[in-house]
C-alpha positions in Angstrom: -86.5 -44.5 35.3 -89.7 -46.4 34.9 -91.2 -43.8 32.9 -87.9 -43.9 30.5 -88.2 -47.9 30.1 -91.6 -47.1 28.7 -91.0 -44.5 26.7 -88.1 -47.1 25.0 -90.6 -49.8 24.6 -93.4 -47.8 23.1 -90.8 -46.8 20.7 -89.9 -50.3 19.7 -93.4 -51.1 19.4 -94.0 -48.4 17.1 -90.9 -49.3 15.0 -91.7 -52.9 15.4 -95.6 -52.1 13.3 -93.8 -49.9 10.7 -91.2 -52.5 10.1 -93.5 -55.7 10.0 -96.9 -54.7 10.5 -97.8 -55.5 6.8 -95.4 -58.0 6.2 -97.3 -59.8 8.9 -100.7 -59.5 6.9 -98.8 -60.7 3.9 -97.7 -63.9 5.5 -100.8 -64.5 6.9 -102.4 -64.1 3.4 -99.5 -66.2 1.6 -100.0 -68.8 4.1 -103.8 -69.0 3.9 -103.4 -69.4 0.2 -101.3 -72.4 0.5 -103.9 -73.6 2.4 -106.3 -73.4 -0.4 -104.1 -75.4 -2.4 -104.0 -78.1 0.0 -107.6 -77.5 -0.2 -107.7 -78.6 -3.7 -105.5 -81.4 -3.6 -108.0 -82.9 -0.9 -110.5 -82.7 -3.4 -109.0 -84.0 -6.3 -108.7 -87.1 -4.0 -112.3 -86.8 -3.0 -113.5 -86.7 -6.3 -110.9 -87.3 -8.5 -113.4 -88.5 -11.4 -115.6 -85.4 -11.9 -115.4 -82.6 -14.2 -114.6 -80.1 -11.6 -112.1 -81.3 -10.0 -109.9 -81.5 -13.1 -111.2 -78.1 -13.6 -109.8 -77.3 -10.3 -106.8 -78.9 -10.6 -105.9 -77.6 -13.7 -106.3 -74.0 -12.4 -104.0 -75.1 -9.3 -101.5 -76.2 -11.7 -101.5 -72.7 -13.5 -101.2 -71.1 -10.2 -98.4 -72.8 -9.4 -96.7 -71.9 -12.9 -97.2 -68.2 -12.2 -100.2 -68.0 -14.6 -102.7 -66.1 -12.6 -104.9 -64.7 -15.7 -105.2 -68.3 -16.9 -106.1 -69.8 -13.7 -108.8 -67.1 -12.9 -110.1 -68.1 -16.1 -110.3 -71.6 -15.5 -112.3 -70.6 -12.5 -114.7 -68.6 -13.9 -117.1 -71.1 -14.9 -117.1 -73.4 -11.7 -118.2 -69.9 -10.0 -121.5 -70.7 -11.1 -122.3 -74.1 -9.6 -123.0 -75.1 -6.5 -121.6 -77.0 -3.7 -117.9 -77.7 -2.2 -115.9 -77.0 -5.9 -117.7 -73.4 -6.5 -116.9 -72.4 -2.6 -113.1 -73.4 -3.1 -113.0 -71.6 -6.8 -114.2 -68.6 -4.9 -111.3 -68.8 -2.2 -108.8 -69.8 -4.5 -109.8 -66.8 -6.9 -109.8 -64.2 -4.3 -106.4 -65.4 -3.1 -105.2 -64.9 -6.6 -106.9 -61.4 -6.7 -105.3 -60.5 -3.6 -102.0 -61.5 -5.4 -102.4 -59.5 -7.8 -103.4 -56.7 -5.3 -106.5 -56.3 -5.9 -107.5 -56.3 -2.5 -110.9 -55.0 -2.7 -112.1 -57.4 -5.0 -110.6 -60.1 -2.8 -112.2 -59.2 0.4 -115.9 -58.9 -1.7 -115.6 -62.4 -2.5 -114.3 -63.4 1.1 -117.4 -61.6 2.4 -119.5 -63.6 0.3 -117.7 -67.0 1.2 -118.6 -66.1 4.8 -121.6 -65.2 4.9 -122.6 -68.0 3.0 -124.9 -70.1 5.6 -124.3 -73.9 3.0 -120.5 -73.1 3.2 -119.0 -75.3 6.1 -118.0 -73.3 9.1 -114.3 -73.8 8.7 -114.4 -72.2 5.1 -116.4 -69.4 6.5 -114.1 -69.0 9.0 -111.2 -69.0 7.0 -113.0 -66.5 4.2 -113.4 -63.8 7.4 -109.7 -64.1 8.5 -108.5 -63.6 4.5 -111.3 -61.0 4.4 -110.0 -59.0 7.2 -106.1 -59.7 6.2 -107.0 -57.7 2.8 -108.3 -54.8 4.4 -106.6 -55.0 7.5 -105.5 -51.2 6.7 -108.4 -49.4 6.3 -110.5 -51.3 9.4 -111.2 -49.8 13.1 -109.2 -52.1 14.9 -112.3 -52.7 17.0 -114.0 -54.1 14.2 -111.1 -56.7 14.1 -110.9 -57.6 17.3 -114.6 -58.3 17.2 -114.6 -60.4 14.1 -111.2 -62.4 14.6 -111.3 -62.5 18.5 -113.7 -65.7 19.1 -110.8 -67.7 16.7 -107.7 -65.9 18.7 -108.0 -69.0 21.4 -106.0 -72.1 21.5 -107.3 -75.2 20.5 -109.0 -73.0 17.4 -107.9 -74.3 13.8 -107.1 -70.5 12.7 -105.7 -69.3 16.4 -102.6 -68.6 14.9 -103.0 -66.8 11.9 -106.5 -65.4 13.5 -104.4 -64.2 17.0 -101.7 -62.6 15.1 -104.2 -60.1 13.2 -105.8 -59.7 16.7 -102.7 -58.7 18.5 -101.8 -56.2 15.7 -105.5 -54.6 16.2 -104.8 -54.3 19.9 -101.5 -52.6 19.0 -103.3 -50.1 17.1 -105.4 -49.6 20.0 -102.4 -49.0 21.9 -103.4 -52.0 24.4 -100.0 -53.5 24.7 -100.6 -55.8 27.8 -103.5 -57.9 25.7 -101.4 -57.8 22.5 -98.2 -59.1 24.7 -100.4 -61.8 26.2 -101.8 -63.1 23.5 -98.3 -63.2 21.2 -97.1 -64.8 24.0 -100.0 -67.6 23.8 -98.7 -68.5 20.2 -95.1 -68.4 20.7 -95.9 -71.4 23.4 -98.4 -73.2 21.5 -96.1 -75.9 19.4 -98.5 -76.8 17.0 -98.1 -73.7 15.4 -95.8 -73.1 12.7 -91.9 -72.0 14.2 -91.6 -69.1 11.6 -95.2 -67.4 13.2 -94.1 -68.9 16.9 -90.7 -67.1 16.3 -92.5 -63.6 15.3 -94.7 -63.6 18.0 -91.9 -64.5 20.1 -89.8 -61.6 19.3 -92.8 -59.1 19.3 -93.8 -60.5 22.5 -90.2 -59.6 24.0 -90.5 -56.0 22.7 -93.6 -55.7 24.8 -92.0 -57.0 27.9 -93.7 -60.6 28.1 -91.6 -63.7 28.6 -92.4 -65.8 25.8 -90.1 -68.6 26.2 -90.8 -71.7 28.2 -87.6 -73.8 27.5 -84.9 -71.6 26.2 -82.7 -74.5 25.7 -85.2 -75.7 23.0 -85.5 -72.3 21.5 -81.7 -72.0 21.1 -81.7 -75.7 19.3 -84.2 -74.8 17.1 -82.2 -71.6 15.7 -78.8 -73.3 15.9 -80.4 -76.4 13.8 -81.0 -74.4 10.6 -77.8 -72.4 11.0 -75.5 -75.5 11.2 -77.7 -77.2 8.0 -76.8 -73.7 6.1 -73.5 -73.6 6.8 -73.0 -77.3 6.0 -74.4 -76.8 2.3 -71.6 -74.1 1.8 
């Protein structure tokens, strides 16, 4: 019976990977692109009178309007500059490349940012995660784990994003126990977005790991959005 249960669980894991593997990578990518938007907003607050800031804001406006080509053109002059504006322009340009399906181009830009010792470590880590996300399907699982595991720990600013990618790499290695443990930790981390916690909780459950600490709280979190949606109908 134990062998049958394990076989069923393996089938569930494989099916989850087929259905949700690439969407999970896309969610990570989109979530960090949104963080890139915050960087631009923050830069605008810090240097509202600088020409670089105006260029960045103009590019962000074009991005929000869906004009990816125009946004890229506005960013190009900043890439030759030095300092924070150039770094943020590079990150956003790479994010645009991913949106356009040019993952190799995006990964190259992210790798350059990650390798730049003059860039703050927080942004270098961000670039590393984005580089891995852009090329996840072409990487060996061992490489993903080696690059991202240092960030896939509670308390790290990128615990959720890095941890989710590391968990997917563990699954590719056949290391379901490590994947389940990591996903459960993400699911229990109240500082993570609820959408990420929900995905992690679901996958941990498929792997046979209990990721629910407070059943009532989880049910309440599920029922409230459903009730709100019903009230709007």
